[in-house]
C-alpha positions in Angstrom: 0.0 0.0 0.0 1.4 3.4 -1.0 2.3 5.8 1.9 0.2 8.9 2.6 2.1 11.8 1.1 2.4 15.2 2.9 0.8 18.0 0.9 3.8 20.2 0.0 1.5 23.2 -0.3 1.3 23.3 3.4 4.9 24.4 3.6 6.7 27.4 2.3 9.2 26.5 -0.4 12.4 27.9 -1.8 13.6 30.2 -3.5 12.1 32.7 -1.1 14.3 34.0 1.7 12.3 32.9 4.8 12.9 33.0 8.5 11.6 30.1 10.6 9.2 31.4 13.2 8.7 28.9 16.0 6.0 29.8 18.4 6.0 28.2 21.9 2.9 26.1 22.5 1.1 25.2 25.6 2.5 22.0 26.9 0.2 19.0 27.0 1.7 16.1 29.0 0.8 12.5 29.7 -0.9 12.5 33.1 -2.3 9.1 33.9 0.9 7.2 32.9 2.7 9.1 35.7 0.2 7.6 38.2 -0.2 4.1 37.0 2.2 3.2 34.2 4.6 0.5 35.6 4.1 -2.7 33.6 7.0 -3.4 31.2 5.6 -4.8 27.9 7.4 -7.7 26.4 6.6 -9.1 23.0 5.4 -12.7 22.4 3.8 -13.0 25.8 0.2 -13.3 24.6 -2.6 -10.8 24.0 -4.2 -11.1 27.5 -3.0 -9.7 30.8 -4.1 -11.3 34.0 -3.7 -9.7 37.4 -4.1 -11.1 40.8 -4.7 -8.7 43.7 -4.3 -10.0 47.3 -7.3 -9.0 49.4 -7.0 -8.5 53.2 -9.7 -9.8 55.5 -12.4 -7.2 56.2 -13.0 -5.3 59.4 -16.2 -7.1 60.6 -17.1 -5.3 63.8 -17.1 -2.0 65.6 -17.5 -3.1 69.3 -15.0 -5.6 70.6 -15.7 -7.8 73.7 -13.0 -10.3 74.3 -13.6 -12.9 77.1 -12.2 -12.4 80.6 -8.7 -13.8 81.1 -10.0 -16.5 83.4 -12.2 -18.0 80.8 -11.7 -19.7 77.4 -10.6 -17.3 74.7 -12.6 -16.6 71.6 -10.6 -16.3 68.4 -10.8 -14.6 65.0 -9.9 -16.5 61.8 -8.7 -13.9 59.2 -9.1 -15.1 55.7 -6.8 -13.6 53.0 -8.2 -14.0 49.5 -7.4 -12.9 46.0 -9.3 -11.1 43.3 -8.7 -11.5 39.6 -8.7 -9.0 36.7 -8.2 -9.7 33.1 -7.4 -7.2 30.3 -6.8 -7.3 26.6 -3.7 -5.7 25.1 -4.2 -3.3 22.2 -2.0 -1.9 19.5 -2.0 1.2 17.4 0.4 2.9 14.9 1.5 6.5 14.7 3.1 7.8 11.5 4.2 11.1 10.0 3.3 12.1 6.5 5.8 11.0 3.8 8.2 13.7 3.0 11.0 14.2 0.4 14.6 14.1 1.5 16.7 14.5 -1.7 20.1 16.3 -1.5 18.7 19.6 -2.8 15.9 19.5 -0.3 13.1 21.9 -1.5 11.8 22.9 1.9 13.9 25.5 3.6 13.0 24.4 7.1 16.2 22.4 8.0 14.9 21.4 11.4 11.7 19.9 10.0 12.8 16.4 10.9 13.3 17.3 14.5 10.0 19.1 14.7 8.1 16.2 13.0 9.8 13.8 15.4 8.8 15.9 18.5 5.2 16.1 17.1 4.8 12.4 16.8 6.3 11.7 20.2 3.8 14.1 21.8 1.0 12.4 20.0 2.2 9.0 21.3 2.1 10.4 24.9 -1.3 11.9 24.4 -2.8 8.8 22.8 -1.6 6.7 25.8 -3.1 9.3 28.1 -6.5 9.1 26.2 -6.4 5.3 26.2 -5.9 5.1 30.0 -8.7 7.7 30.6 -11.0 5.8 28.3 -10.4 2.6 30.2 -10.8 4.3 33.5 -14.2 5.7 32.4 -15.2 2.3 31.2 -14.2 0.5 34.4 -15.2 2.9 37.2 -18.5 1.9 39.0 -18.8 5.3 40.6 -19.7 8.6 39.0 -20.2 11.8 41.0 -22.7 14.3 39.6 -21.9 17.8 40.9 -24.8 19.2 43.0 -26.5 15.9 43.6 -23.9 13.3 44.6 -22.6 9.9 43.5 -24.4 7.3 41.4 -23.6 3.7 40.5 -22.5 3.3 36.8 -22.3 0.3 34.5 -18.9 -1.2 33.8 -19.4 -3.3 30.7 -17.0 -3.1 27.7 -17.5 0.1 25.7 -17.2 0.4 21.9 -16.5 3.3 19.5 -20.2 3.9 18.8 -20.9 4.2 22.6 -23.7 1.6 22.3 -22.0 -1.4 24.1 -24.4 -3.5 26.2 -24.2 -2.8 30.0 -21.6 -0.1 29.4 -21.5 3.7 29.8 -23.3 4.4 26.5 -24.0 7.8 25.2 -27.6 7.3 26.2 -26.6 6.4 29.8 -24.4 9.5 30.0 -27.2 11.8 28.8 -29.7 10.3 31.2 -27.3 10.5 34.2 -26.6 14.2 33.4 -30.3 15.1 33.0 -31.4 13.2 36.1 -34.8 11.8 36.9 -36.3 14.7 38.7 -35.6 17.7 41.0 -32.3 17.4 42.9 -30.8 14.8 40.5 -28.4 14.9 37.7 -25.6 17.5 37.1 -26.8 20.7 38.7 -23.7 22.9 39.0 -20.0 23.5 38.3 -17.3 21.7 40.4 -17.4 23.7 43.6 -15.1 23.3 46.6 -18.0 21.9 48.4 -18.4 19.2 45.7 -14.7 18.4 46.0 -15.0 18.1 49.8 -18.0 15.8 49.3 -16.3 13.5 46.8 -13.2 13.3 49.0 -15.5 12.0 51.7 -16.9 9.5 49.2 -13.6 8.0 48.2 -12.1 8.0 51.7 -15.1 7.1 53.9 -17.5 5.2 51.6 -15.0 3.5 49.3 -11.9 3.1 51.6 -9.4 4.1 48.9 -5.8 4.6 50.0 -3.9 7.8 49.2 -0.9 7.8 46.8 2.5 6.8 48.2 4.2 8.5 45.2 4.1 8.7 41.4 5.4 6.2 38.9 7.0 7.8 35.9 8.1 11.2 37.1 11.7 12.3 36.5 11.9 13.2 40.2 9.9 12.3 43.3 6.9 14.4 43.6 6.3 15.1 47.3 3.1 17.0 46.5 1.3 13.7 45.8 2.6 11.5 48.7 -0.1 10.8 51.3 -2.8 12.5 49.2 -5.5 11.7 46.6 -5.1 13.1 43.1 -7.8 15.4 41.7 -7.4 15.8 38.0 -9.4 18.6 36.5 -9.3 21.3 33.9 -7.6 24.7 34.4 -11.0 26.2 34.0 -12.4 24.4 37.0 -9.2 25.2 39.0 -9.3 29.0 38.2 -13.1 29.1 39.1 -12.3 28.3 42.7 -10.8 31.7 43.3 -14.4 33.0 43.2 -16.0 30.0 44.9 -18.4 31.3 47.7 -16.7 29.0 50.2 -13.2 30.4 49.7 -13.7 33.0 52.4 -14.7 30.3 54.8 -11.7 28.1 53.9 -8.9 30.7 53.8 -6.3 28.3 55.3 -6.4 26.3 52.0 -3.0 26.0 50.3 -3.6 26.8 46.7 0.0 27.6 45.8 2.1 25.7 43.3 3.9 22.9 45.3 5.9 21.0 42.8 6.2 20.6 39.0 2.7 20.9 37.6 0.8 19.9 40.7 -1.3 22.9 41.7 -1.8 22.6 45.4 -3.3 20.8 48.3 -6.9 21.0 49.3 -8.1 20.1 52.8 -4.8 18.4 53.4 -6.1 15.3 51.7 -5.7 15.8 48.0 -3.5 17.4 45.4 -4.9 19.0 42.3 -3.3 18.4 38.9 -4.4 20.1 35.6 -5.8 17.6 33.2 -4.9 18.3 29.5 -7.7 18.1 27.0 -10.4 17.4 29.7 -13.3 15.5 28.1 -16.2 17.9 27.2 -19.6 17.0 25.8 -23.2 18.0 25.3 -26.5 16.2 25.9 -27.9 17.3 22.6 -26.5 17.0 19.1 -24.0 19.7 18.0 -24.8 20.8 14.5 -23.3 23.3 12.0 -25.1 26.1 10.2 -26.4 23.6 7.6 -27.9 21.3 10.3 -25.1 18.6 9.9 -24.4 16.8 13.1 -20.8 17.4 14.1 -20.8 15.6 17.4 -23.7 13.5 18.6 -25.2 13.9 22.1 -23.1 12.2 24.7 -19.9 12.0 22.5 -16.7 13.8 23.5 -15.9 16.9 21.4 -12.5 17.1 19.7 -10.2 19.6 21.5 -8.4 21.0 18.5 -8.9 21.6 14.8 -6.7 22.4 11.8 -7.7 25.6 10.1 -7.0 25.3 6.4 -7.4 29.0 5.8 -4.1 29.9 7.5 -2.5 26.4 8.0 -2.6 26.6 11.8 -3.8 24.3 14.6 -6.3 26.0 16.9 -8.5 25.1 19.9 -11.8 23.8 18.6 -14.4 26.6 19.1 -17.1 24.0 19.7 -14.8 22.5 22.5 -14.1 25.9 24.2 -17.7 27.2 24.0 -19.8 26.8 27.1 -22.8 26.6 24.9 -21.8 23.7 22.6 -19.7 22.0 25.3 -21.5 22.7 28.6 -20.3 19.6 30.6 -16.8 18.3 31.5 -15.2 15.3 33.2 -12.8 15.4 36.1 -11.3 12.6 38.3 -10.6 11.9 41.9 -8.1 9.0 42.2 -6.7 6.9 44.9 -3.8 4.5 44.7 -4.1 1.1 43.1 -6.8 1.9 40.5 -4.9 0.1 37.8 -1.5 -0.8 36.3 -0.8 0.3 32.8 1.8 -0.7 30.2 4.6 1.8 30.0 5.2 3.8 26.8 8.9 4.6 26.7 11.3 5.9 27.7 14.3 4.4 25.8 16.3 1.6 27.5 19.1 2.6 29.8 21.7 1.8 27.2 20.9 5.1 25.5 22.5 7.0 28.3 25.8 5.2 27.7 28.6 7.3 26.2 29.9 4.3 24.2 26.7 3.5 22.4 27.6 1.6 19.3 25.5 0.7 16.2 25.8 -2.9 17.2 24.0 -2.1 20.5 21.6 0.4 18.9 19.8 -1.7 16.3 18.7 -4.6 18.5 17.1 -2.2 21.0 13.4 -1.7 20.9 10.9 -0.2 23.3 7.2 0.5 23.4 6.5 3.7 21.5 9.9 3.9 19.8 9.9 6.3 16.8 12.0 5.3 13.9 12.8 7.1 10.6 12.3 4.8 7.7 12.4 4.7 3.9 10.9 1.2 3.7 7.6 1.8 2.0 6.1 2.0 -1.5 6.1 5.2 -3.5 4.7 6.4 -6.8 7.3 5.8 -9.6 6.0 8.8 -11.6 4.2 6.7 -14.3 1.3 5.5 -12.3 3.0 2.4 -10.8 4.7 1.7 -7.5 8.3 1.6 -6.6 10.2 0.2 -3.6 11.7 3.7 -2.8 15.1 2.1 -3.7 16.7 5.6 -4.0 15.6 6.5 -0.4 14.4 9.9 -1.5 11.2 9.6 0.6 11.2 9.3 4.4 8.7 9.1 7.2 8.5 8.6 11.0 6.6 5.6 12.3 5.9 3.9 15.6 3.9 1.0 16.8 2.5 1.0 20.4 1.1 -1.6 22.7 -1.5 -0.3 25.1 -2.6 -2.2 28.3 -4.8 -1.3 31.2 -5.1 -3.8 34.0 -7.7 -2.8 36.6 -6.8 -3.1 40.3 -9.4 -1.6 42.5 -11.9 0.0 40.1 -13.8 1.8 42.9 -10.8 3.9 43.8 -11.4 6.1 40.7 -14.4 8.4 40.8 -15.4 10.2 37.7 -16.8 13.7 38.3 -19.2 15.3 35.9 -19.8 19.1 36.2 -21.3 22.0 34.4 -18.7 24.4 32.9 -18.8 28.0 34.0 -16.6 31.1 34.1 -16.6 34.0 36.5 -19.3 36.6 35.8 -18.0 40.0 34.8 -19.4 42.9 36.8 -19.4 46.5 35.6 -18.3 48.9 38.3 
């Protein structure tokens, strides 16, 4: 099959004298992999992961009356058991467009290769982040609806059409948000009082442990240790400045603690900004001609490519509070799941004496390689093996895996979106 060819018209060409103008872009990082990604994937080990989780004996009483020391003692027999989880491994490929790389390279942008490589690496990290969040949403039995409280949710296998039996279908999501009468459904934005309530749910009602640290951070993150993780949008975080309970809760530490953790609330959780938070509507989103762009209950794409000026931009349907009035956040405890790691390269890459003999046998999950091994058009309507090597592309194949541990230790939070009201003085 012939490779997809990059449209050269998207790039400025010689012989014009041009200056490269690189604009810094808002960083979007992998979040969930930092919390749970610690399974090293190895090839040829089968398509199914099986996990065994030891379960301690439950606390079965509140009052305790042992027998007097002069009588025969009673005894407790504590039974330790195991729970089982099974997960399917998935794979997906990421590629760049095919581009020309002849000696008299026509595109003036000499660092194009580096930029294209960085772009595909970022997309690999984001796709893994999206996969983990999708699996968490599929698996969690608890969904908190802001303003009304927690509801039990289905945990069946979802599909791309959001119609899977006994799963969180689009229809289920719409019904949950709308509720079944006064005082039910999603009634407000994510307030500090909602956060306080959902922390009580995860700690008191579900018995979830706090985090002991993070998995794939370059340095230890003290801001997470001993706390739950609240993952939410920057919009929700900034709204708390004007929350009516702020004056009551002045001792809250809302300062930046470490890296991109945003601060501790109530001494029990740490807030982290969630990139590309899921946003949706409970009615169809249509364009001016009445064409359905996103169906009710389906996530809205965060970004678009604007062909009028060849720029990526935030999707106006995603940013609008009218077309995307609801958003998803997470409160997480430790042990929700384990995930297959995507990268980084093996430790041999840090060696100063890295030889070609060592390099070529090394592979890792999410590795990006530059290749000329694909079919190209030979100029006469046929296909050629690219024997001259004039065409190149980046490619990567990833294995994704999500093995649930304690599903109930992840609470999905659905809230209305809002922004502070402007007052004219």
